[in-house]
C-alpha positions as CSV (number, residue, x, y, z in Angstrom):
1,M,5.5,-25.8,18.5
2,S,7.3,-22.8,19.5
3,L,7.7,-20.4,17.3
4,S,11.1,-19.3,17.0
5,R,12.3,-15.8,17.3
6,P,12.8,-13.4,15.0
7,R,16.6,-12.9,13.5
8,S,18.3,-9.8,14.0
9,L,19.1,-8.4,10.5
10,K,21.8,-6.1,11.6
11,W,22.8,-8.9,13.9
12,S,23.1,-11.5,11.1
13,L,24.8,-9.2,8.5
14,V,28.2,-8.9,11.1
15,L,28.5,-12.2,11.1
16,R,28.6,-13.3,7.3
17,I,30.8,-9.9,6.8
18,A,32.9,-10.7,9.5
19,I,32.8,-14.1,7.6
20,L,32.8,-13.9,4.6
21,Q,36.3,-11.3,5.3
22,C,37.7,-13.6,6.9
23,V,37.0,-16.1,4.1
24,M,38.6,-14.0,1.7
25,L,41.5,-12.7,3.8
26,T,42.3,-16.3,3.6
27,L,42.0,-17.0,0.3
28,L,43.6,-13.6,-0.4
29,I,46.7,-15.1,1.5
30,A,47.2,-18.4,0.5
31,G,47.0,-17.0,-3.3
32,I,50.0,-14.9,-2.8
33,I,52.2,-17.6,-1.6
34,G,50.8,-20.1,-3.6
35,A,51.8,-17.6,-6.8
36,M,54.7,-17.1,-4.8
37,L,55.8,-20.7,-5.1
38,A,54.2,-21.2,-8.4
39,T,56.3,-18.4,-9.9
40,G,59.2,-19.8,-8.1
41,M,59.2,-16.5,-5.8
42,I,59.9,-17.9,-2.5
43,P,62.5,-20.9,-2.9
44,H,64.8,-18.8,-5.4
45,D,65.3,-17.0,-1.9
46,Y,64.6,-19.2,0.1
47,E,67.8,-20.2,2.4
48,D,66.4,-22.7,4.9
49,G,65.3,-25.2,3.0
50,T,67.8,-27.9,4.4
51,M,67.7,-26.7,7.5
52,D,63.8,-27.5,8.1
53,V,63.9,-31.0,6.7
54,L,67.0,-31.6,9.4
55,A,65.6,-30.1,12.3
56,D,62.3,-31.8,11.7
57,A,64.2,-35.3,11.7
58,V,66.7,-34.7,14.0
59,A,65.8,-36.9,17.2
60,R,67.6,-39.0,20.3
61,D,67.7,-42.9,20.4
62,A,67.9,-44.3,23.9
63,N,71.0,-43.1,25.0
64,G,70.4,-39.7,24.2
65,A,72.5,-39.4,21.2
66,L,71.1,-37.3,18.2
67,V,69.9,-39.7,15.2
68,L,68.0,-38.9,12.3
69,K,64.7,-40.4,11.6
70,E,64.4,-41.5,8.2
71,N,61.3,-39.6,6.5
72,S,60.2,-38.2,3.3
73,G,61.0,-35.0,3.8
74,L,64.4,-36.2,4.5
75,A,64.3,-38.8,1.8
76,R,63.6,-35.9,-1.1
77,L,66.4,-34.2,0.1
78,R,69.2,-36.4,0.0
79,S,68.2,-37.0,-3.4
80,D,67.5,-33.6,-4.7
81,V,70.9,-32.5,-3.0
82,P,73.4,-35.2,-3.5
83,D,76.1,-33.7,-2.5
84,L,74.8,-33.0,1.0
85,W,76.4,-32.4,4.1
86,F,75.6,-31.0,7.7
87,I,77.1,-31.1,11.1
88,I,74.2,-31.2,13.9
89,R,75.6,-31.0,17.9
90,D,74.1,-29.9,21.0
91,K,75.1,-28.3,24.3
92,Q,75.5,-31.9,26.0
93,G,79.0,-32.7,23.3
94,H,76.8,-35.1,21.2
95,R,77.3,-34.5,17.8
96,L,75.8,-35.7,14.0
97,Q,77.4,-35.3,11.1
98,E,76.7,-36.2,7.3
99,G,78.9,-35.3,3.4
100,T,82.0,-33.9,3.9
101,V,82.3,-29.7,4.6
102,P,83.1,-27.7,1.5
103,V,87.2,-26.9,2.8
104,A,86.2,-23.1,2.5
105,Y,83.8,-23.7,5.4
106,Q,85.9,-26.2,7.6
107,P,88.0,-22.7,9.2
108,F,83.8,-21.9,10.9
109,V,84.1,-25.8,12.4
110,G,86.1,-25.2,14.8
111,L,84.2,-22.0,16.4
112,L,80.8,-23.4,15.8
113,D,80.8,-23.0,19.5
114,N,81.3,-18.9,19.4
115,I,79.0,-18.3,16.7
116,S,75.3,-18.4,17.3
117,D,73.9,-17.8,14.0
118,A,76.0,-17.2,10.4
119,R,75.3,-16.9,6.6
120,I,78.7,-18.1,5.1
121,D,79.7,-17.2,1.8
122,L,82.7,-16.8,-0.2
123,A,81.6,-13.6,-2.5
124,M,81.8,-10.4,-1.1
125,G,78.6,-9.1,-0.1
126,E,75.1,-10.8,0.9
127,A,74.5,-13.7,-1.4
128,A,70.5,-14.9,-2.2
129,P,70.6,-17.7,-0.5
130,P,74.1,-18.3,1.0
131,G,76.3,-21.0,0.5
132,G,76.1,-22.3,3.9
133,K,74.3,-21.4,7.4
134,I,75.0,-22.3,10.9
135,R,71.6,-21.7,13.4
136,W,70.7,-22.4,17.0
137,T,66.8,-24.3,16.5
138,D,64.4,-26.0,18.8
139,T,63.4,-30.0,17.4
140,A,62.9,-32.7,18.9
141,A,65.9,-33.3,20.5
142,G,66.1,-29.9,22.0
143,N,67.8,-26.9,21.5
144,V,70.7,-28.1,19.0
145,Q,73.1,-25.9,16.3
146,I,72.8,-26.8,12.6
147,M,75.3,-26.5,9.9
148,S,74.7,-27.2,6.9
149,G,74.5,-26.2,2.5
150,T,71.5,-24.0,1.6
151,K,70.4,-25.9,-1.6
152,G,67.3,-27.6,0.3
153,G,64.1,-26.1,-1.5
154,L,61.3,-24.9,0.3
155,S,58.3,-27.5,1.1
156,L,54.8,-26.7,0.5
157,L,54.0,-29.5,3.0
158,R,55.8,-27.1,5.7
159,V,54.1,-23.7,4.4
160,L,50.5,-25.4,4.8
161,G,51.7,-26.8,8.4
162,Q,52.1,-23.3,8.9
163,A,48.8,-22.1,8.0
164,P,47.4,-22.4,11.7
165,A,49.9,-20.3,13.3
166,L,49.7,-17.8,10.2
167,F,45.9,-17.9,10.6
168,L,46.1,-17.5,14.7
169,Q,49.0,-14.6,14.4
170,G,48.4,-12.8,11.4
171,I,44.7,-13.4,9.8
172,L,42.9,-14.0,12.6
173,P,43.9,-10.4,14.5
174,L,43.0,-8.3,11.1
175,A,40.0,-10.1,10.6
176,G,39.3,-9.4,14.3
177,L,39.4,-5.8,13.4
178,M,37.4,-5.5,10.2
179,A,34.5,-7.2,11.5
180,L,34.5,-4.9,14.6
181,A,34.6,-1.9,12.0
182,T,31.7,-3.9,10.7
183,L,30.2,-4.1,14.0
184,F,30.0,-0.3,14.3
185,A,29.7,0.4,10.2
186,T,26.7,-1.9,10.1
187,P,24.0,-0.6,12.2
188,W,24.9,2.8,10.4
189,V,24.5,1.5,7.3
190,V,21.3,-0.9,7.7
191,R,19.7,1.8,9.3
192,G,20.1,4.6,6.2
193,A,19.6,1.6,4.1
194,L,16.2,0.6,5.0
195,S,14.5,4.0,6.6
196,G,11.8,3.4,3.6
197,L,11.2,0.6,5.4
198,G,10.5,1.9,8.6
199,R,8.1,4.3,7.2
200,A,6.4,1.7,5.4
201,A,6.5,-0.5,8.7
202,T,5.1,2.8,10.7
203,A,2.4,3.6,8.1
204,A,0.9,-0.2,8.4
205,G,1.1,0.3,12.0
206,Q,-1.7,3.2,11.1
207,I,-3.8,0.4,9.2
208,D,-7.6,0.4,10.3
209,I,-10.6,-1.1,8.9
210,D,-12.2,2.6,9.0
211,K,-9.5,4.1,7.0
212,R,-9.1,2.6,3.9
213,G,-7.5,3.5,0.5
214,V,-4.0,3.3,2.8
215,Q,-1.3,2.0,1.1
216,L,2.4,1.6,2.4
217,P,5.1,4.6,0.4
218,L,7.7,2.6,-1.8
219,D,9.5,5.9,-1.2
220,G,12.9,4.9,0.0
221,V,12.2,1.2,0.1
222,P,15.5,-0.9,-1.0
223,K,14.6,-3.1,-4.3
224,E,15.1,-6.0,-3.0
225,V,11.8,-5.5,-0.4
226,T,9.6,-3.9,-3.4
227,P,7.8,-6.7,-4.5
228,L,6.8,-7.7,-0.5
229,V,5.6,-4.0,0.0
230,D,3.7,-4.3,-3.6
231,A,2.2,-7.6,-2.5
232,V,0.5,-5.9,0.8
233,N,-0.4,-3.0,-0.9
234,A,-2.4,-5.1,-3.4
235,A,-3.4,-7.2,-0.7
236,L,-5.1,-4.0,1.1
237,S,-7.0,-2.9,-2.3
238,R,-8.7,-6.0,-2.5
239,L,-9.7,-6.0,1.4
240,D,-11.2,-2.3,0.3
241,A,-12.7,-4.0,-1.8
242,G,-14.2,-6.7,0.0
243,Y,-14.8,-4.5,2.0
244,E,-16.8,-1.7,0.3
245,R,-18.7,-5.2,-1.7
246,H,-20.3,-6.1,2.0
247,K,-21.0,-2.6,2.4
248,R,-23.0,-2.4,-0.5
249,F,-24.3,-5.2,0.1
250,L,-25.6,-4.4,3.6
251,T,-27.4,-1.3,2.6
252,D,-29.0,-2.8,-0.2
253,A,-30.3,-5.5,1.9
254,A,-31.2,-2.9,4.5
255,H,-33.2,-1.0,2.5
256,E,-35.2,-4.4,0.6
257,L,-35.9,-5.3,4.1
258,R,-37.5,-2.1,5.2
259,T,-40.5,-2.0,2.4
260,P,-42.0,-5.7,3.7
261,V,-41.4,-4.8,6.6
262,A,-43.5,-1.4,6.2
263,I,-46.0,-3.7,4.1
264,L,-46.2,-6.5,7.6
265,N,-46.7,-3.6,10.2
266,T,-49.7,-2.5,7.9
267,R,-51.7,-5.6,7.9
268,L,-50.7,-6.6,11.3
269,A,-51.9,-3.3,12.5
270,S,-55.2,-3.5,10.8
271,L,-56.0,-7.1,12.9
272,P,-58.1,-7.4,15.8
273,A,-56.4,-6.4,18.9
274,T,-55.3,-10.0,20.2
275,P,-52.0,-11.6,22.5
276,E,-51.3,-13.2,18.8
277,R,-51.2,-9.4,17.2
278,A,-49.3,-7.9,20.1
279,R,-46.3,-10.4,19.9
280,L,-46.5,-10.4,16.0
281,L,-46.6,-6.7,16.1
282,Q,-43.3,-7.1,18.9
283,D,-41.4,-9.4,16.3
284,A,-41.9,-6.7,13.3
285,A,-40.7,-4.1,15.7
286,R,-37.5,-6.5,15.9
287,L,-37.2,-7.2,12.5
288,S,-37.6,-3.1,11.3
289,T,-34.9,-2.1,14.2
290,L,-32.5,-4.6,12.6
291,A,-32.9,-2.8,9.3
292,D,-32.7,0.5,10.7
293,Q,-29.5,-1.0,12.4
294,L,-27.5,-2.1,9.5
295,L,-28.6,0.8,7.9
296,D,-26.9,3.1,11.2
297,L,-23.6,0.8,10.3
298,Q,-23.6,2.1,7.2
299,R,-24.3,5.5,7.7
300,L,-22.4,6.1,10.2
301,D,-19.8,8.9,9.5
302,R,-16.4,8.4,11.6
303,Q,-14.9,11.7,10.7
304,A,-15.3,13.7,14.2
305,E,-15.1,16.9,12.9
306,H,-18.6,16.6,11.8
307,F,-19.6,16.4,15.8
308,G,-21.8,19.7,17.3
309,P,-23.1,19.9,21.1
310,V,-25.6,17.6,21.6
311,D,-28.0,17.8,25.0
312,L,-28.4,14.2,26.5
313,V,-30.8,15.3,28.2
314,T,-32.9,16.5,25.9
315,L,-32.3,13.4,23.9
316,A,-32.7,10.7,26.7
317,R,-35.9,12.8,27.2
318,T,-37.2,12.4,23.8
319,V,-36.7,8.6,23.5
320,V,-37.9,7.4,26.7
321,V,-41.0,9.1,25.0
322,D,-40.7,7.5,22.2
323,L,-40.5,4.0,23.7
324,A,-42.5,4.4,27.1
325,P,-45.3,3.3,24.9
326,M,-43.5,-0.2,24.1
327,A,-42.0,-0.5,27.4
328,F,-45.9,-0.3,29.0
329,A,-47.4,-2.6,27.1
330,A,-44.3,-5.7,27.5
331,G,-45.2,-5.0,31.0
332,Y,-42.6,-2.6,32.4
333,E,-42.6,0.8,34.4
334,M,-40.2,3.1,33.4
335,S,-39.0,6.5,34.9
336,F,-36.7,9.2,33.9
337,E,-34.0,10.7,36.5
338,P,-31.7,13.3,35.2
339,A,-29.4,14.9,37.7
340,R,-29.1,18.5,35.7
341,E,-31.6,20.1,33.4
342,K,-29.4,20.6,30.3
343,L,-25.6,18.2,30.1
344,I,-23.8,19.3,27.0
345,V,-21.6,16.8,24.6
346,R,-20.3,17.0,21.7
347,G,-21.2,14.5,19.3
348,D,-23.3,12.9,16.5
349,R,-27.0,14.2,17.7
350,T,-28.5,10.8,15.6
351,A,-26.2,8.3,16.2
352,I,-26.1,9.0,20.2
353,E,-30.0,8.8,20.2
354,R,-29.8,5.5,18.2
355,A,-27.6,4.1,20.8
356,V,-29.7,5.3,23.6
357,T,-32.4,3.7,21.5
358,N,-30.6,0.5,21.0
359,L,-30.7,-0.2,25.2
360,V,-33.3,0.6,26.0
361,Q,-34.5,-1.8,23.7
362,N,-32.2,-4.0,25.3
363,A,-33.8,-3.9,28.4
364,I,-37.2,-4.2,27.0
365,D,-36.2,-7.2,25.6
366,H,-34.1,-8.7,28.6
367,G,-35.4,-7.3,31.6
368,G,-37.6,-10.0,32.6
369,K,-40.9,-8.9,31.1
370,A,-41.5,-7.2,35.0
371,G,-40.0,-4.2,36.8
372,H,-38.6,-0.8,36.3
373,I,-36.7,0.1,33.4
374,T,-34.3,3.5,34.6
375,I,-32.5,5.8,32.2
376,R,-30.7,8.2,34.3
377,I,-28.4,11.2,33.4
378,R,-25.6,12.0,35.9
379,P,-23.0,14.6,35.5
380,P,-19.7,14.5,34.3
381,A,-21.3,13.0,30.8
382,I,-22.9,9.6,31.3
383,I,-26.0,8.0,31.1
384,E,-27.1,4.8,32.5
385,V,-29.9,2.6,31.5
386,L,-31.3,0.2,34.3
387,D,-33.0,-3.1,34.0
388,E,-34.2,-5.2,37.3
389,G,-33.8,-8.6,35.0
390,G,-31.5,-11.7,35.5
391,G,-28.8,-9.1,34.5
392,V,-25.8,-10.2,32.4
393,P,-22.6,-12.4,34.0
394,A,-19.1,-10.8,34.9
395,S,-17.9,-13.1,32.4
396,E,-19.8,-12.5,29.6
397,R,-19.6,-8.8,29.6
398,E,-17.2,-7.9,26.6
399,R,-18.9,-10.7,24.7
400,I,-22.0,-9.2,24.6
401,F,-21.4,-6.3,22.3
402,E,-20.6,-8.7,19.7
403,P,-22.8,-9.0,16.6
404,F,-26.0,-10.9,17.2
405,Y,-24.4,-12.5,20.1
406,R,-26.8,-14.6,22.1
407,L,-26.5,-14.7,26.4
408,H,-29.0,-18.5,26.5
409,P,-29.7,-20.1,23.5
410,Q,-33.3,-19.1,23.6
411,D,-32.7,-15.8,23.8
412,H,-33.2,-13.5,20.3
413,G,-30.0,-12.1,20.8
414,A,-29.0,-9.0,21.0
415,G,-28.5,-8.8,16.8
416,L,-26.4,-5.5,15.6
417,G,-28.1,-3.3,18.7
418,L,-25.0,-3.8,21.4
419,N,-22.3,-3.7,18.7
420,L,-23.8,-0.8,17.5
421,V,-23.6,1.1,20.6
422,R,-20.3,0.3,21.4
423,D,-18.8,1.6,17.8
424,L,-20.7,4.9,18.9
425,M,-19.4,5.1,21.6
426,Q,-15.6,4.7,19.9
427,L,-16.6,6.8,17.2
428,H,-17.4,9.8,20.5
429,G,-13.6,8.3,22.2
430,G,-16.0,7.1,25.5
431,K,-16.6,4.0,26.0
432,V,-20.2,1.8,27.2
433,E,-19.6,-0.5,29.8
434,V,-22.1,-3.2,31.5
435,L,-22.5,-3.4,35.9
436,D,-25.0,-4.8,38.3
437,G,-27.8,-2.6,38.3
438,T,-29.1,-1.6,42.2
439,A,-32.2,-3.1,42.1
440,G,-30.5,-6.3,40.3
441,G,-30.2,-6.6,36.8
442,A,-28.2,-5.0,34.5
443,C,-27.5,-1.3,34.4
444,F,-25.6,-0.3,30.8
445,R,-23.4,3.0,31.3
446,M,-22.6,5.2,28.4
447,I,-19.8,7.7,28.9
448,F,-18.7,10.3,27.0
449,P,-15.7,12.6,27.1
450,A,-16.3,15.4,29.4
């Protein structure tokens, strides 16, 4: 199933407003025409009713002579105007006449060749409507001249028949101009109306698990969108509360673990020195390390302004001295190779020391129980921990930093150690990566900002 692309609010508004304007304009004009028809304003002034009906009805027979087709309009006209009269003629001399031309208008009959359009009335001045009219008009029989009275009214069907032309010539151009104005105005209106929503979106993009208590601002957010922003803020509050409960649980669990682990170590130390005792001590050390890692995750200070100068050489030497007995007991040789006497970075000493310790313990656990474990310090600000074990396949070098990920099912797993190293390096603005070692095995490289 493919996801549909989100629709643009701007263009959606432009389209809907343009359609609404067109519909409203059409209804407005139709309403005006309907009101004029209902009040009799149009029939009172309209003087082409008879000619319109005759123009619609005129046709030619098989011989080319002018005839009238009987239709509803013509029948209604004859019913409404009992004394209907008219003359229809063309330029070829064909002529069609019905009724008696009033005596007052008969002099104009002989002058039809010389008259194009005329309004005829016996009263002085402009009559509305006049008694008779003469007009050349296009019909189904071609261009013909019609002379008739003006007693016919305006047909509603004729008005409706002109609606398409009215729409194309009047409403559509006007609606187009209004839509064009909408096209330019809507983005500006939308941008101003949704400016508060843009600020809320910017704030949402800055939400991070390390910055809890964040709420989206409601200033300037449209009222219609406020429920959505309120719902998101409520969800963020629930997530913060859940994270705090999770954090307290881990802290309490780590503290609870330390006491029984310390008791276990004390009791194991009193046992006779046997291979089984050595294995139990390693397992107990692993439990102690896991408890310490849980506490480190909760203790980790996310505020970089508390960082101070840290000498990586001195720090790494301390880790080597502390862990060398464990490495020797596990069957390794250990070496420390600083390229300088001192190499200073800014950071949290305790956090960096825990990260290096975790890498060395990881090398002891997964280095194959033989060979060298080497800790190197290289400029500009790099710590490397190398072993001569089986190494890490390239396809797994990102996943091993996930909590409790196991490279092989039979492994004890990396616990939280490598995950903690990655978090600590991100906190310090650096990174940790896994490479192939120089003598086989793996090389874990911590890169600090220079």
